[in-house]
TIBAVO-659123 format. One record per residue (C-alpha): residue number from 1; residue in one letter; y, z, x. Coordinates in steps of 0.5 Angstrom, whole numbers, always signed. Last residue first. Layout:
# TIBAVO-659123
     n   res   north      up    east
   NUM     A       Y       Z       X
...
***
This chain:
# TIBAVO-659123
     n   res   north      up    east
   411     X    +148    -121     -41
   410     X    +149    -128     -45
   409     X    +142    -129     -44
   408     X    +139    -123     -46
   407     X    +133    -120     -42
   406     X    +126    -120     -46
   405     X    +122    -114     -43
   404     X    +114    -116     -44
   403     X    +108    -113     -46
   402     X    +109    -111     -53
   401     X    +113    -117     -55
   400     X    +109    -122     -52
   399     X    +102    -119     -56
   398     X    +106    -119     -62
   397     X    +108    -127     -60
   396     X    +101    -128     -59
   395     X     +98    -127     -65
   394     X    +100    -121     -70
   393     X    +106    -117     -72
   392     X    +112    -123     -72
   391     X    +119    -123     -72
   390     X    +122    -129     -70
   389     X    +128    -125     -67
   388     X    +129    -118     -63
   387     X    +130    -115     -70
   386     X    +123    -116     -72
   385     X    +121    -113     -65
   384     X    +123    -107     -67
   383     X    +117    -106     -72
   382     X    +112    -108     -66
   381     X    +115    -102     -62
   380     X    +115     -97     -67
   379     X    +108     -97     -67
   378     X    +102    -101     -69
   377     X    +104    -104     -75
   376     X    +100     -99     -80
   375     X    +103     -94     -75
   374     X    +110     -96     -76
   373     X    +110     -97     -83
   372     X    +107     -90     -84
   371     X    +113     -88     -80
   370     X    +118     -92     -84
   369     X    +115     -89     -91
   368     X    +116     -82     -88
   367     X    +123     -83     -86
   366     X    +124     -86     -93
   365     X    +121     -80     -96
   364     X    +125     -75     -93
   363     X    +131     -79     -95
   362     X    +130     -79    -102
   361     X    +128     -71    -101
   360     X    +135     -70     -99
   359     X    +138     -74    -104
   358     X    +134     -70    -109
   357     X    +137     -64    -107
   356     X    +144     -67    -106
   355     X    +143     -68    -113
   354     X    +141     -62    -115
   353     X    +146     -58    -112
   352     X    +146     -54    -106
   351     X    +150     -47    -105
   350     X    +153     -46     -99
   349     X    +153     -39     -95
   348     X    +150     -41     -89
   347     X    +155     -47     -89
   346     X    +152     -54     -89
   345     X    +150     -59     -84
   344     X    +152     -67     -84
   343     X    +151     -71     -89
   342     X    +145     -77     -89
   341     X    +145     -79     -96
   340     X    +152     -79     -97
   339     X    +156     -77    -103
   338     X    +160     -72     -99
   337     X    +165     -66    -100
   336     X    +167     -67    -107
   335     X    +159     -67    -110
   334     X    +158     -61    -106
   333     X    +164     -57    -109
   332     X    +169     -54    -105
   331     X    +169     -46    -105
   330     X    +168     -45     -98
   329     X    +174     -50     -96
   328     X    +178     -46    -101
   327     X    +176     -40     -98
   326     X    +178     -42     -91
   325     X    +185     -45     -94
   324     X    +187     -52     -94
   323     X    +192     -54     -89
   322     X    +187     -59     -86
   321     X    +186     -63     -93
   320     X    +179     -65     -94
   319     X    +177     -72     -95
   318     X    +172     -75     -99
   317     X    +165     -76     -95
   316     X    +163     -83     -96
   315     X    +167     -86     -91
   314     X    +165     -94     -90
   313     X    +166     -96     -83
   312     X    +170    -103     -83
   311     X    +166    -108     -81
   310     X    +168    -112     -75
   309     X    +171    -118     -75
   308     X    +170    -125     -73
   307     X    +174    -131     -77
   306     X    +177    -134     -71
   305     X    +171    -133     -67
   304     X    +167    -137     -72
   303     X    +159    -135     -70
   302     X    +156    -141     -67
   301     X    +156    -138     -60
   300     X    +151    -132     -63
   299     X    +147    -137     -66
   298     X    +146    -140     -60
   297     X    +145    -134     -56
   296     X    +139    -132     -61
   295     X    +136    -140     -61
   294     X    +136    -139     -53
   293     X    +132    -132     -53
   292     X    +127    -135     -58
   291     X    +126    -141     -53
   290     X    +125    -136     -48
   289     X    +120    -133     -52
   288     X    +117    -140     -53
   287     X    +116    -140     -46
   286     X    +111    -134     -46
   285     X    +107    -138     -52
   284     X    +107    -144     -48
   283     X    +104    -141     -41
   282     X     +99    -138     -44
   281     X     +96    -144     -48
   280     X     +97    -147     -41
   279     X     +93    -142     -37
   278     X     +88    -142     -43
   277     X     +87    -149     -43
   276     X     +87    -150     -36
   275     X     +81    -145     -35
   274     X     +77    -148     -41
   273     X     +78    -155     -38
   272     X     +76    -154     -31
   271     X     +70    -150     -34
   270     X     +68    -156     -37
   269     X     +69    -161     -32
   268     X     +66    -156     -26
   267     X     +59    -156     -31
   266     X     +60    -164     -31
   265     X     +61    -165     -24
   264     X     +55    -160     -22
   263     X     +50    -164     -27
   262     X     +53    -171     -24
   261     X     +52    -169     -17
   260     X     +54    -177     -16
   259     X     +56    -179     -23
   258     X     +52    -183     -28
   257     X     +53    -186     -35
   256     X     +61    -186     -35
   255     X     +64    -181     -40
   254     X     +66    -175     -36
   253     X     +74    -175     -37
   252     X     +77    -178     -42
   251     X     +83    -183     -41
   250     X     +87    -186     -47
   249     X     +84    -180     -51
   248     X     +91    -178     -53
   247     X     +89    -170     -53
   246     X     +94    -166     -54
   245     X     +90    -160     -53
   244     X     +95    -158     -47
   243     X     +90    -158     -43
   242     X     +87    -165     -44
   241     X     +94    -168     -44
   240     X     +97    -164     -38
   239     X     +90    -166     -34
   238     X     +90    -173     -36
   237     X     +97    -174     -34
   236     X     +95    -171     -26
   235     X     +89    -175     -26
   234     X     +93    -181     -28
   233     X     +98    -179     -22
   232     X     +92    -178     -17
   231     X     +90    -185     -19
   230     X     +84    -186     -23
   229     X     +77    -187     -21
   228     X     +73    -182     -25
   227     X     +70    -178     -20
   226     X     +75    -180     -14
   225     X     +81    -178     -18
   224     X     +78    -172     -23
   223     X     +76    -168     -17
   222     X     +84    -168     -14
   221     X     +86    -168     -20
   220     X     +83    -161     -22
   219     X     +86    -158     -16
   218     X     +93    -160     -18
   217     X     +92    -159     -25
   216     X     +90    -152     -23
   215     X     +95    -151     -18
   214     X    +101    -153     -24
   213     X     +98    -148     -28
   212     X     +98    -142     -23
   211     X    +105    -144     -21
   210     X    +108    -145     -29
   209     X    +104    -138     -30
   208     X    +107    -135     -25
   207     X    +114    -137     -26
   206     X    +113    -136     -34
   205     X    +111    -129     -32
   204     X    +117    -127     -27
   203     X    +122    -130     -33
   202     X    +119    -125     -38
   201     X    +121    -120     -34
   200     X    +116    -114     -33
   199     X    +116    -108     -36
   198     X    +117    -101     -35
   197     X    +114     -95     -39
   196     X    +110     -96     -45
   195     X    +105    -100     -41
   194     X    +100     -95     -40
   193     X     +96     -92     -34
   192     X    +102     -92     -29
   191     X    +107     -90     -34
   190     X    +103     -83     -34
   189     X    +108     -78     -34
   188     X    +107     -76     -26
   187     X    +106     -83     -24
   186     X    +113     -85     -27
   185     X    +116     -78     -24
   184     X    +113     -80     -17
   183     X    +116     -87     -17
   182     X    +123     -84     -19
   181     X    +122     -79     -14
   180     X    +121     -85      -9
   179     X    +127     -89     -11
   178     X    +131     -83     -10
   177     X    +128     -81      -3
   176     X    +129     -89      -1
   175     X    +129     -96      -3
   174     X    +122     -97      +0
   173     X    +119     -93      -5
   172     X    +123     -96     -11
   171     X    +120    -103      -8
   170     X    +113    -101      -8
   169     X    +114     -99     -15
   168     X    +116    -105     -17
   167     X    +111    -109     -13
   166     X    +106    -105     -17
   165     X    +109    -106     -23
   164     X    +109    -114     -22
   163     X    +101    -113     -21
   162     X    +100    -108     -27
   161     X    +104    -113     -32
   160     X    +101    -119     -29
   159     X     +94    -116     -31
   158     X     +97    -114     -38
   157     X     +99    -121     -39
   156     X     +92    -124     -36
   155     X     +89    -120     -42
   154     X     +93    -121     -47
   153     X     +93    -128     -46
   152     X     +86    -129     -45
   151     X     +85    -125     -52
   150     X     +90    -129     -55
   149     X     +86    -136     -53
   148     X     +79    -132     -55
   147     X     +82    -131     -62
   146     X     +85    -139     -63
   145     X     +77    -140     -60
   144     X     +74    -137     -66
   143     X     +79    -139     -71
   142     X     +78    -147     -68
   141     X     +70    -146     -69
   140     X     +70    -143     -76
   139     X     +74    -148     -79
   138     X     +71    -153     -74
   137     X     +65    -152     -76
   136     X     +66    -152     -84
   135     X     +70    -160     -84
   134     X     +66    -162     -78
   133     X     +60    -161     -83
   132     X     +63    -166     -88
   131     X     +64    -171     -83
   130     X     +57    -171     -80
   129     X     +54    -171     -87
   128     X     +58    -177     -89
   127     X     +56    -181     -83
   126     X     +61    -183     -78
   125     X     +63    -177     -73
   124     X     +68    -178     -68
   123     X     +67    -179     -60
   122     X     +73    -182     -56
   121     X     +78    -179     -61
   120     X     +80    -174     -56
   119     X     +80    -168     -60
   118     X     +84    -162     -56
   117     X     +83    -157     -62
   116     X     +79    -152     -57
   115     X     +73    -152     -62
   114     X     +73    -160     -63
   113     X     +73    -162     -55
   112     X     +68    -157     -54
   111     X     +64    -160     -60
   110     X     +65    -167     -57
   109     X     +62    -165     -50
   108     X     +56    -162     -53
   107     X     +55    -168     -58
   106     X     +55    -172     -51
   105     X     +50    -167     -47
   104     X     +45    -167     -53
   103     X     +45    -174     -54
   102     X     +51    -177     -59
   101     X     +55    -181     -54
   100     X     +50    -185     -50
    99     X     +53    -185     -43
    98     X     +58    -192     -41
    97     X     +55    -198     -39
    96     X     +61    -203     -40
    95     X     +61    -208     -46
    94     X     +61    -201     -50
    93     X     +57    -199     -57
    92     X     +61    -191     -58
    91     X     +61    -192     -66
    90     X     +69    -194     -65
    89     X     +67    -199     -60
    88     X     +62    -203     -65
    87     X     +67    -202     -71
    86     X     +73    -205     -66
    85     X     +68    -211     -64
    84     X     +67    -212     -71
    83     X     +75    -213     -72
    82     X     +74    -218     -66
    81     X     +69    -223     -68
    80     X     +73    -223     -75
    79     X     +80    -225     -71
    78     X     +76    -230     -67
    77     X     +73    -233     -74
    76     X     +80    -233     -76
    75     X     +83    -236     -70
    74     X     +79    -242     -70
    73     X     +74    -243     -64
    72     X     +74    -249     -61
    71     X     +72    -246     -54
    70     X     +78    -248     -50
    69     X     +83    -248     -56
    68     X     +81    -241     -59
    67     X     +81    -238     -52
    66     X     +88    -241     -50
    65     X     +91    -239     -57
    64     X     +88    -232     -56
    63     X     +91    -231     -49
    62     X     +97    -233     -51
    61     X     +98    -228     -57
    60     X     +95    -223     -52
    59     X    +101    -224     -47
    58     X    +106    -224     -53
    57     X    +103    -217     -55
    56     X    +103    -214     -47
    55     X    +111    -216     -46
    54     X    +112    -213     -53
    53     X    +109    -207     -51
    52     X    +112    -207     -44
    51     X    +119    -207     -48
    50     X    +117    -202     -53
    49     X    +115    -196     -47
    48     X    +121    -194     -44
    47     X    +127    -194     -49
    46     X    +121    -192     -55
    45     X    +119    -186     -51
    44     X    +127    -184     -50
    43     X    +129    -185     -57
    42     X    +122    -182     -60
    41     X    +124    -176     -55
    40     X    +131    -175     -57
    39     X    +129    -176     -65
    38     X    +123    -171     -64
    37     X    +128    -165     -60
    36     X    +133    -166     -65
    35     X    +128    -165     -70
    34     X    +125    -159     -66
    33     X    +132    -156     -66
    32     X    +134    -157     -73
    31     X    +127    -153     -75
    30     X    +129    -148     -69
    29     X    +136    -147     -73
    28     X    +133    -146     -80
    27     X    +128    -141     -77
    26     X    +134    -137     -73
    25     X    +138    -137     -80
    24     X    +132    -135     -84
    23     X    +131    -129     -79
    22     X    +139    -127     -79
    21     X    +141    -128     -86
    20     X    +142    -134     -89
    19     X    +149    -136     -93
    18     X    +153    -137     -86
    17     X    +149    -142     -83
    16     X    +153    -147     -83
    15     X    +158    -143     -81
    14     X    +165    -144     -85
    13     X    +164    -138     -89
    12     X    +165    -133     -84
    11     X    +160    -129     -79
    10     X    +160    -122     -79
     9     X    +159    -118     -74
     8     X    +155    -111     -74
     7     X    +153    -111     -67
     6     X    +146    -114     -67
     5     X    +148    -120     -72
     4     X    +150    -120     -79
     3     X    +149    -127     -83
     2     X    +154    -128     -87
     1     X    +155    -126     -96
***
């Protein structure tokens, strides 16, 4: 049986997702989308970076050969020396003077990269005790930090919702008497103090968060560029890699032994990374709603139009001939009038059968179960979110569904 969309449409058997329901089809399409995205990214980066890698490899081979000839050192001894240097480099020993990695400030910087899931890789525990402690420390620390990010996301979305609502109400007030009456009605109904009424569009929130993240990255790059000796483009690259918690480790801030205004710079570096990670995390989660809308639109477009057909309405009630007498209509048995669980109103003189009595109790039980489920899940808005695609009752997606209105892509 094909999956059914919101309008009751059925997809024919030639659709690749025809044997899946809507949620599973959306999940499979998202997995396919990510796979294609990975293949595209691998092809692009391979085409861009592979020639430079080959040139660097050839240049390094020539330099090793020249060094081996000029200093009369065998290639095997030179390779062994380089491997020892790699081990020392991994332990934090450098040729150029850098600050110690495992003093208190260095360890504090390390645990910050652990709980924020950045993981630059510049500093890693080398002892068995340190690695064992990292497993338990990271488990609790990462969970607490993700909770902090979700709470930050909830508050920033709430703030943006109130700001955008204020602009919306100002627009209604400037729109004339009708807009003012609607605004006053919303004030009297209590919608200003809650988020149950008007909701901002997700596109406005993405735009605001994108501009805020860009401003933070630009300001942070203006600080990193002179302090670290990077170009402005390298600083922007570092900001995105660090704030998005990708953390390659090719560029890492606050690694020198001394800086001008060192204490102030390290405090500013910590705050910039914290605020940047929170903003980029919020931007990613809000942008995921747009991806979800794109997947919903794509699933609707994938329906086979030639096989699309609407379901015929099922008639549960047996037809009664319109020419039948009134007395005959009243004497008709309940079983022959309607077999549905949600039948219409009865005549005041009709008798109810045991079957209909049990059916009505079954409907009441179903309504009660639905109400309890909605109460447990935080209200009907969250239970409705499962029909919006990629359902989620907890976490960032639930925050988005409760705070933002989603506009249909094909509207």
